[in-house]
N, C-alpha and C positions, 0 to 999 in steps of 0.2 A: 504494500500500499504506499503510495506516494505521500510526502508531507514531511514535517520536521520529525515527529515521533509518533509512535502508536498510542501513547499515553494521552488521555484527554482530561483526566481529573487534575485539578490544581495541585501542583507540588512546588513548594518554594524553592527547593534545591534545583529542581529541573528548570523553573523559570529564571532563576539566577544564572544558571549555566548558559541558557539559550540567550540571555541578554548579552553575553560576551562572544559566543560562537554560534555557528549555524549548523544544524544537523538535518540532512535531507535524506529521506528514505527512498530507496530504489525498488523498482518492480521485482528484481530477483531476490529481495530480502536483505541486500547489502545497504550500506549507509555511506554518506559522504559528509565529512566533518570539515568545515571551513573556519579557520582561525586567522582573523585579520591581524595585522601588525598593531593596529591602534586598540590595544587592550591593556587593562591594568595600569593606569597612569600612575597610581600610587607607588607601584613597584618601580616603574620607569624613572619617575622623578626622584625617588629615593637614591637609586643607583647614579642617576645624572648628578645630583648634588654631591655624593661622595667622590665621583670622578672629578667634578669641578674643583672641590676642595684640595684633593690630592695633586691635581695638575697645577693649581695655583702654588701650592707649597713647593712642588718640585721646581717650577720655573723661579720662584723667589729665592730658594735655597741655592739653586745654581747660579743665579745672578749675584747673590751675596758672596758666594764662595769664590767666583771669579774676580770680584772687586777686591776682596781681602788679599787674595793671592797676588794681585798686581800691586797693591799698596805695601805689603810686607816685603821687604827686600830679601834677596839671597836665599840661603838654605831654609830659613823659617817659613818663608812663603811656599816653597816647594814642599815642605813637610805638611803644612796645612792642607794644601791642594791634594797631596797624595793620600792623606788619611780620610778626607771627606769624599773622595771619589767613590770609595766602597759604599758609603752611606747613600750617595746619589744614585749609584747603580742599582741598589736594592729598591729605592723609591721609583726609579725609572722603570724597572721591570714590573713593579706593582701597577704603575699607571698604565703601562702597555697592556698588561692582562685585563685591567679594568676597562680600558677603552674597547678592547675586542668584545668583552662581555656586555657593555653598553650598546655598542653597535648591533649586537645580536639581539638584545632585548627590544631595541626600538625598531629594527628593520625586519625582523623575522615574521614572515606569514606562512601558514601551512595549509595544504589541502590534502586530506587523507580520505582514500576511497577503500572501504573494507567490504569484502564479501566472502562467501564460503570457500573460494579458491585462492585468493591472493589479497595481500595488503599492499597498497600503493601510497607512498608518502612523498608529496611534492613540496619542497621547501624553497621559499624565495627570500632573497635579501636584495631588494630593489631589482637590479638587472642580473644578479646571480641566481642560479637555479640548481637545485640538486634533487634527483629522484631515486628513491629507494623502492624496490619491488621485492617482496618476500612471499614465498609460497606459504599457505596456511599450515601445511603439513610439517614445516620446519620450525614453527613457533612453539617454544617450550615454556614461555611465561610472558604475561603481561602484568605490569604493576604500576602503581602510583607511588612516586618517591619524592619526599620533601627535599628540595634543593635550595630554597631561598626563604628567609624569614625577614619581614619588614615590620618592626615594632612587634605587635603580637599576632600578625597575620602570616600564615604559613602559605607558601606557593609550592605547588606540586608539578612535576613533570610526569607524563604518562610514558613509560618505556615498554618497548617490545624486544624480547630476546629471541633470537632465531639461530639455530645451528647452521653450519656451512657445509660445503661439500668436501672440505679437506683443510687441514691447518696450513698456515703459511710458514715461511722459514723459521721465524721466531718461535712459534708454537711447536714445530717439529723438533727443534733443537733445545728449547727451554720451556717444556711444558708446565703450565701452572698447576699448582696443587692447593687444596684447601688448607687453611691454617686456622687454628682456634681464635687467634687474635685479629684475624683479617675481617674487613667489612664486606668482602666479596663472597657471594653465596655459591653453591654448587653449580647452579645454572649459569652464573657469570663465568665460572671456570670452564664449564662446557662450551659456552660460546666462544671463548678464546681458543681453546684447544681444538676446536673443529673449524676454525677460520670463519665463524658466524658473524652476526651483526647485533649490535645493541643500539636501537634507534629510539631517539626521543621524538615521538610522533606529535606530542603536544606539550607545550612549556608554559609556565606561568599560570597554572590553574589555581584560582584562589580558594583555599580551604579544602580540607580532606573530604567533606561531604560532596562537594562539586566534582572533585577529581574521582571519587569512587563512582559517582553517577555516570560520568562520561565514560569511565572504564567499562562499566556494565553495558553501556550502549555499544561500545566497541566489541566487546566479547560476544554480544548478541549478534551483531552484524557478521562476525566471522564464524559463529557457531562453535565457540570453544568456551571453556570454563576456567582455564588456567591464566 
């Protein structure tokens, strides 16, 4: 049946989720999930403010460091410059990683098409595009995972784990093993050792209830329960 969902009764979690994404039912029982880039402004603005603060701090410290090094003569200026470069390198690396994360949060949009045979994930960053296609028979787990917290609000990513046709060079020579203290699950290890995929099909889902509801819709479309 075409339409956004087969549920007609009012459900606040459903209504909240559909306010941010669009779910379209297909005639074959599959579903299409459309996640626009312009979602979750609270998360985006929080990350942007952190990025702005760190960038201004990095530029300011770099300018001050260069000024002090020029004003202080001889070996003392060189010593100051040499010791502060390590500190600047750490801040610069953090700013670089934060810049990539902010660009991903602000520019990422996704279109997910799920049915009983395959899962197709099309991700856009403006003019850049990446497509992942996974056979349903290779999917071993789908889960909602908390990746970001802003104040008291938890944001979840919906992940799909699928096995591959064979391990790559690294997995063949250095296979991963489960460890008691590791955060990786047995399925994470299985994906790595078989050369599979771990795909974030939806990011920045606000709240566990919303994430679980979207995950249930995805599983229903694919006809799986894992």
